[in-house]
C-alpha positions as CSV (number, residue, x, y, z in Angstrom):
1,X,-11.1,21.6,-5.9
2,X,-9.8,25.2,-5.9
3,X,-11.1,28.2,-3.9
4,X,-12.0,31.3,-5.9
5,X,-9.5,34.1,-5.1
6,X,-11.4,36.4,-2.8
7,X,-9.1,39.4,-3.4
8,X,-10.1,39.6,-7.1
9,X,-13.8,39.3,-6.2
10,X,-13.6,42.1,-3.5
11,X,-11.2,44.5,-5.3
12,X,-13.9,47.1,-6.3
13,X,-15.2,47.1,-2.7
14,X,-11.7,47.6,-1.3
15,X,-11.0,50.5,-3.6
16,X,-14.2,52.2,-2.4
17,X,-13.2,51.7,1.2
18,X,-9.8,53.2,0.5
19,X,-11.3,56.1,-1.3
20,X,-13.8,56.7,1.5
21,X,-11.1,56.8,4.2
22,X,-8.7,59.0,2.3
23,X,-11.3,61.3,0.9
24,X,-10.5,64.8,-0.6
25,X,-8.0,67.2,1.1
26,X,-9.7,69.1,4.0
27,X,-7.0,71.7,4.8
28,X,-4.5,74.0,3.1
29,X,-1.6,71.7,3.9
30,X,-2.9,69.0,1.6
31,X,-3.5,65.4,2.0
32,X,-1.7,63.5,4.7
33,X,-1.2,66.4,7.2
34,X,-2.3,66.7,10.8
35,X,-3.1,70.3,11.9
36,X,-2.4,71.2,15.6
37,X,-4.4,73.7,17.6
38,X,-1.8,76.4,17.0
39,X,-2.2,76.0,13.2
40,X,1.1,74.3,12.6
41,X,0.9,71.3,10.4
42,X,2.8,68.0,11.0
43,X,3.4,66.1,7.8
44,X,2.4,62.5,7.9
45,X,2.8,61.4,4.3
46,X,1.8,57.8,4.9
47,X,-0.6,58.1,7.7
48,X,-3.8,58.2,5.7
49,X,-2.7,55.5,3.3
50,X,-1.8,53.3,6.2
51,X,-5.2,53.9,7.9
52,X,-7.0,53.2,4.6
53,X,-5.2,50.0,3.8
54,X,-5.5,48.9,7.4
55,X,-9.2,49.3,7.3
56,X,-9.4,47.7,3.9
57,X,-7.4,44.7,5.2
58,X,-9.6,44.3,8.2
59,X,-12.7,44.4,6.0
60,X,-11.1,41.8,3.7
61,X,-10.4,39.5,6.6
62,X,-14.0,39.8,7.7
63,X,-15.3,39.1,4.2
64,X,-13.0,36.2,3.8
65,X,-14.2,34.6,7.0
66,X,-17.8,35.1,6.0
67,X,-17.3,33.8,2.5
68,X,-18.9,30.4,1.9
69,X,-16.1,27.8,1.6
70,X,-15.6,25.9,-1.6
71,X,-14.2,22.9,0.4
72,X,-16.1,19.6,0.0
73,X,-19.1,19.3,2.3
74,X,-20.6,16.4,4.2
75,X,-22.6,14.2,1.9
76,X,-20.7,15.1,-1.3
77,X,-19.0,12.2,-3.1
78,X,-15.6,12.6,-4.7
79,X,-16.7,10.5,-7.6
80,X,-19.0,13.3,-8.6
81,X,-16.1,15.8,-8.7
82,X,-13.4,14.0,-10.6
83,X,-10.6,16.0,-12.4
84,X,-10.1,15.4,-16.1
85,X,-7.2,13.0,-15.6
86,X,-9.3,10.6,-13.4
87,X,-12.0,8.3,-14.8
88,X,-14.3,5.8,-13.1
89,X,-13.9,2.2,-14.4
90,X,-16.3,0.2,-12.2
91,X,-19.0,1.0,-9.7
92,X,-18.0,-1.7,-7.3
93,X,-14.8,-3.6,-6.3
94,X,-11.5,-3.2,-4.6
95,X,-7.7,-4.0,-4.8
96,X,-7.0,-3.6,-8.5
97,X,-4.1,-5.3,-10.3
98,X,-3.0,-4.6,-13.9
99,X,-2.5,-7.3,-16.5
100,X,1.0,-7.2,-18.1
101,X,-0.3,-5.7,-21.4
102,X,-2.3,-3.0,-19.5
103,X,-5.5,-4.0,-21.2
104,X,-7.3,-5.6,-18.2
105,X,-7.5,-5.1,-14.5
106,X,-8.1,-7.9,-11.9
107,X,-10.0,-7.0,-8.8
108,X,-11.9,-8.4,-5.8
109,X,-15.7,-7.9,-5.7
110,X,-15.5,-7.3,-2.0
111,X,-13.5,-8.6,1.0
112,X,-14.3,-12.4,1.0
113,X,-16.0,-12.0,-2.4
114,X,-15.4,-13.3,-5.9
115,X,-12.6,-12.2,-8.3
116,X,-13.4,-10.3,-11.4
117,X,-11.5,-9.0,-14.5
118,X,-12.5,-5.8,-16.3
119,X,-11.4,-4.8,-19.8
120,X,-10.2,-1.2,-19.6
121,X,-11.2,-0.2,-23.1
122,X,-14.7,-1.6,-23.1
123,X,-15.4,-1.8,-19.3
124,X,-16.7,-5.3,-19.9
125,X,-16.5,-7.3,-16.6
126,X,-16.2,-11.1,-16.4
127,X,-16.1,-13.3,-13.3
128,X,-13.0,-15.4,-12.6
129,X,-14.0,-17.6,-9.7
130,X,-17.7,-18.5,-10.3
131,X,-16.9,-22.0,-11.6
132,X,-16.1,-23.5,-8.1
133,X,-17.1,-23.2,-4.5
134,X,-15.0,-21.1,-2.1
135,X,-15.1,-18.9,1.0
136,X,-14.2,-15.7,-0.8
137,X,-10.9,-13.9,-1.4
138,X,-8.9,-11.0,0.0
139,X,-6.3,-10.8,-2.8
140,X,-5.9,-11.6,-6.5
141,X,-2.8,-10.9,-8.5
142,X,-1.6,-11.8,-12.0
143,X,1.4,-14.0,-12.2
144,X,4.0,-13.6,-14.9
145,X,2.5,-16.4,-17.0
146,X,-1.1,-15.1,-16.8
147,X,-2.3,-17.5,-14.0
148,X,-3.7,-15.8,-10.9
149,X,-2.3,-15.9,-7.4
150,X,-5.1,-15.9,-4.9
151,X,-5.2,-15.4,-1.1
152,X,-8.3,-16.4,0.8
153,X,-9.5,-18.3,3.9
154,X,-10.2,-22.0,4.2
155,X,-13.3,-21.3,6.2
156,X,-15.4,-18.3,7.0
157,X,-17.5,-17.4,10.0
158,X,-19.7,-14.2,9.3
159,X,-19.7,-13.6,13.1
160,X,-15.9,-13.5,13.2
161,X,-14.6,-12.2,9.8
162,X,-11.4,-10.9,11.4
163,X,-10.1,-14.4,12.0
164,X,-10.8,-15.4,8.4
165,X,-8.8,-12.4,7.2
166,X,-5.8,-13.4,9.3
167,X,-6.0,-17.1,8.3
168,X,-5.7,-16.8,4.5
169,X,-3.9,-19.3,2.3
170,X,-2.2,-18.9,-1.1
171,X,-3.3,-20.7,-4.2
172,X,-2.9,-20.5,-8.0
173,X,-5.8,-20.3,-10.4
174,X,-5.2,-21.5,-13.9
175,X,-5.9,-18.8,-16.5
176,X,-8.1,-21.3,-18.5
177,X,-10.7,-21.0,-15.7
178,X,-11.6,-24.6,-16.2
179,X,-10.6,-26.0,-12.7
180,X,-10.3,-24.9,-9.1
181,X,-7.1,-23.3,-7.8
182,X,-4.2,-25.4,-6.5
183,X,-3.1,-24.7,-2.9
184,X,0.5,-23.7,-2.3
185,X,0.6,-24.9,1.2
186,X,1.2,-21.7,3.1
187,X,-0.7,-18.9,4.8
188,X,-0.2,-15.3,3.8
189,X,-0.7,-12.2,6.0
190,X,-2.4,-9.4,4.0
191,X,-0.9,-9.0,0.5
192,X,1.7,-11.0,-1.3
193,X,4.3,-9.4,-3.6
194,X,4.4,-10.8,-7.2
195,X,7.3,-10.4,-9.7
196,X,6.3,-8.7,-13.0
197,X,8.9,-10.6,-14.9
198,X,9.2,-14.1,-13.7
199,X,7.4,-16.7,-11.6
200,X,8.5,-15.5,-8.2
201,X,6.5,-14.2,-5.2
202,X,7.1,-13.0,-1.6
203,X,4.7,-13.1,1.3
204,X,4.4,-12.5,5.1
205,X,3.8,-14.7,8.1
206,X,2.7,-13.3,11.5
207,X,2.5,-14.9,14.9
208,X,-1.3,-15.1,14.8
209,X,-0.9,-17.6,11.9
210,X,1.8,-19.7,13.3
211,X,1.8,-19.2,17.1
212,X,3.7,-22.5,17.6
213,X,6.6,-21.1,15.6
214,X,6.5,-17.3,16.0
215,X,6.3,-15.4,19.3
216,X,3.8,-12.6,19.7
217,X,4.5,-9.5,17.6
218,X,7.0,-11.3,15.3
219,X,6.6,-11.3,11.5
220,X,8.6,-12.9,8.8
221,X,8.8,-12.3,5.0
222,X,9.5,-15.3,2.7
223,X,10.1,-15.7,-1.0
224,X,9.9,-18.6,-3.5
225,X,9.7,-19.5,-7.2
226,X,6.5,-21.1,-8.5
227,X,7.2,-24.0,-10.8
228,X,4.9,-26.6,-12.4
229,X,5.2,-30.3,-12.1
230,X,2.7,-32.4,-14.1
231,X,0.8,-29.2,-14.6
232,X,0.5,-28.5,-10.9
233,X,2.0,-25.3,-9.4
234,X,4.2,-25.6,-6.3
235,X,7.0,-23.8,-4.5
236,X,10.7,-24.2,-5.3
237,X,13.8,-22.4,-3.8
238,X,11.7,-21.2,-0.8
239,X,13.7,-19.1,1.7
240,X,13.3,-16.7,4.6
241,X,14.0,-13.1,3.5
242,X,14.0,-11.4,7.0
243,X,12.6,-11.8,10.5
244,X,11.3,-8.7,12.2
245,X,13.6,-9.5,15.2
246,X,16.5,-8.8,12.9
247,X,15.4,-5.3,12.0
248,X,17.0,-2.2,13.7
249,X,13.5,-1.2,14.9
250,X,10.3,-2.8,16.0
251,X,7.4,-3.2,13.6
252,X,5.1,-5.7,11.9
253,X,6.0,-6.2,8.2
254,X,4.0,-6.7,5.1
255,X,5.4,-7.5,1.7
256,X,4.5,-5.0,-1.0
257,X,6.4,-4.9,-4.3
258,X,9.6,-6.1,-5.9
259,X,11.5,-3.1,-7.0
260,X,12.0,-2.9,-10.8
261,X,13.9,-3.3,-13.0
262,X,16.3,-5.7,-11.3
263,X,13.8,-6.8,-8.6
264,X,16.7,-7.3,-6.1
265,X,14.9,-5.2,-3.5
266,X,11.5,-5.7,-1.9
267,X,9.5,-2.8,-0.5
268,X,7.5,-3.5,2.6
269,X,5.2,-1.7,5.2
270,X,6.8,-1.2,8.6
271,X,3.5,-1.0,10.6
272,X,3.8,0.6,14.0
273,X,7.3,2.1,13.4
274,X,7.1,5.9,13.5
275,X,3.5,5.8,12.5
276,X,4.3,3.3,9.7
277,X,7.1,3.8,7.3
278,X,8.0,2.8,3.7
279,X,10.9,0.5,3.8
280,X,12.9,-1.7,1.5
281,X,15.1,-4.8,2.1
282,X,17.8,-5.9,-0.4
283,X,17.2,-9.6,-1.1
284,X,20.9,-10.4,-1.2
285,X,22.5,-8.2,1.4
286,X,19.5,-8.0,3.7
287,X,20.2,-4.2,4.0
288,X,17.1,-2.4,5.2
289,X,16.4,1.2,4.0
290,X,13.7,3.6,5.4
291,X,12.6,5.6,2.4
292,X,9.8,7.7,3.8
293,X,11.6,9.0,6.9
294,X,8.4,10.7,8.2
295,X,7.9,10.1,12.0
296,X,4.3,10.3,13.2
297,X,3.0,10.1,9.6
298,X,1.2,7.1,8.1
299,X,3.0,5.9,5.0
300,X,2.2,2.5,3.4
301,X,3.7,1.6,0.0
302,X,1.1,0.2,-2.5
303,X,2.2,0.0,-6.2
304,X,5.6,0.8,-7.7
305,X,6.6,2.5,-10.9
306,X,8.3,0.4,-13.6
307,X,11.5,2.4,-13.5
308,X,11.8,1.7,-9.8
309,X,12.5,5.3,-9.0
310,X,9.3,5.9,-7.0
311,X,6.4,4.2,-5.3
312,X,2.8,5.0,-4.6
313,X,2.0,5.5,-0.9
314,X,-1.2,5.6,1.1
315,X,-0.5,8.6,3.3
316,X,-2.2,10.9,5.8
317,X,0.3,13.8,5.3
318,X,-2.6,16.1,4.3
319,X,-4.5,15.7,7.6
320,X,-2.5,13.6,10.1
321,X,-5.6,11.5,11.0
322,X,-4.2,8.1,10.3
323,X,-4.8,5.2,7.9
324,X,-8.6,5.7,7.8
325,X,-8.1,9.1,6.2
326,X,-5.4,8.5,3.6
327,X,-4.9,9.6,0.0
328,X,-2.4,8.5,-2.6
329,X,1.0,10.1,-2.8
330,X,4.1,9.4,-4.9
331,X,7.3,8.9,-3.0
332,X,10.8,9.0,-4.5
333,X,12.9,6.0,-3.6
334,X,16.2,7.9,-3.4
335,X,16.2,8.5,0.3
336,X,15.2,12.2,0.0
337,X,11.7,11.6,1.3
338,X,10.4,13.8,-1.5
339,X,6.6,13.1,-1.8
340,X,3.9,14.4,-4.1
341,X,0.1,14.3,-3.5
342,X,-1.9,12.7,-6.3
343,X,-5.5,12.3,-5.1
344,X,-7.8,14.4,-3.0
345,X,-10.6,12.0,-2.0
346,X,-9.9,12.5,1.8
347,X,-10.9,16.1,1.4
348,X,-14.5,14.9,1.2
349,X,-15.8,14.0,4.7
350,X,-16.0,10.2,5.1
351,X,-14.0,9.2,2.1
352,X,-10.4,8.3,1.1
353,X,-8.6,6.7,-1.8
354,X,-6.4,3.7,-1.5
355,X,-4.8,0.5,-2.9
356,X,-3.1,2.0,-6.0
357,X,-1.3,-0.1,-8.7
358,X,0.8,1.2,-11.6
359,X,0.5,-0.1,-15.2
360,X,3.6,-1.7,-16.7
361,X,4.1,1.2,-19.1
362,X,4.0,3.7,-16.2
363,X,1.2,5.8,-17.8
364,X,-1.7,4.9,-15.6
365,X,-2.6,4.2,-12.0
366,X,-5.6,2.1,-10.9
367,X,-7.0,2.8,-7.5
368,X,-10.2,2.5,-5.4
369,X,-12.5,4.8,-3.7
370,X,-13.0,3.9,0.0
371,X,-14.7,5.1,3.1
372,X,-13.0,6.1,6.3
373,X,-15.4,4.1,8.4
374,X,-14.6,0.8,6.8
375,X,-11.8,-1.7,7.4
376,X,-8.6,-1.3,5.3
377,X,-9.0,-2.6,1.7
378,X,-12.8,-2.2,1.5
379,X,-13.6,-0.4,-1.8
380,X,-16.4,1.2,-3.8
381,X,-15.2,1.0,-7.3
382,X,-12.0,1.2,-9.4
383,X,-10.7,4.4,-10.9
384,X,-8.0,5.2,-13.5
385,X,-5.5,8.0,-13.1
386,X,-3.8,9.2,-16.3
387,X,-0.3,10.6,-15.4
388,X,0.2,12.3,-18.8
389,X,-3.1,14.1,-18.6
390,X,-2.4,15.1,-14.9
391,X,0.9,16.6,-15.9
392,X,-0.6,18.5,-18.8
393,X,-3.3,19.9,-16.5
394,X,-0.9,21.5,-14.0
């Protein structure tokens, strides 16, 4: 939303104010002269103009302060004020993920809800997890072969949903949707990372999941291939990527995205470090890079561009209020810290935008509308951001 330039609206009034102060010449010495009692004139060429414009400026400031603001007001919904390059795809749902061909989007109905798939062109929605019993899911991501990687709890207590969110397990759902998912035998803290090119994933463990093995405040990121034996998915070549105790700073980690095109680096959230930073770890050398370099600012990477040159970030740079008041920004992964704001949902009181994902052709971003009062990840519909239309509208 843009404010109307007040100067252009008030220009006629300012001109009248200037004219009134300057007025016609009242003495023989002409405009801009001060006449002393002895009749001598002291020239002050710019005095009257300075007085005029000073008064005009003061008047403008008063008018500007009194002018009704065009900023969003309490009760307004950002979905009702979308720019031309943003369209609404669904009226419910959260955590979108693009299919490889860019024709469909996978999403969660709600936290601990069912998984759905929506066709972008037609907006037709179909359920993916209605054919078996479960306790709901917190993540659903397409694997390279079209199967679906799920993360969800093995039990659920409505009185203690936080525990269910922490104790989630990974499983693979066959794309035929004819049988229940197969468990992979490991827990996953928050979101896993999935390769866009081959059957490979990464995920995080935290001490709350494995207290007998991990001390408090320690997290680990792991990776593995997914292979099929007699039609059943399982891990192969599993290994530890990095332990938080090996980092040059203290934080809790969460896997985010393999960096294209080589996928030799993994981006991750460094929660609690300088507000939360966007970091990357090289999978071979274990070198860790801080890409956001923005102390006291919340920066969480979510979704990466196919050329690997930049990532989307949930960021509070626009208001400094923390993760409940974020919008989506684009951060260059060249170490410069250069960042560009893309969405403006947090300008509307009580709202934010989050959980973006980039299509494999790099032309579109899927993201969700969210509310600042809700836990992270809760969404109220999926939206599509067209990068080409956004560029043309600037």
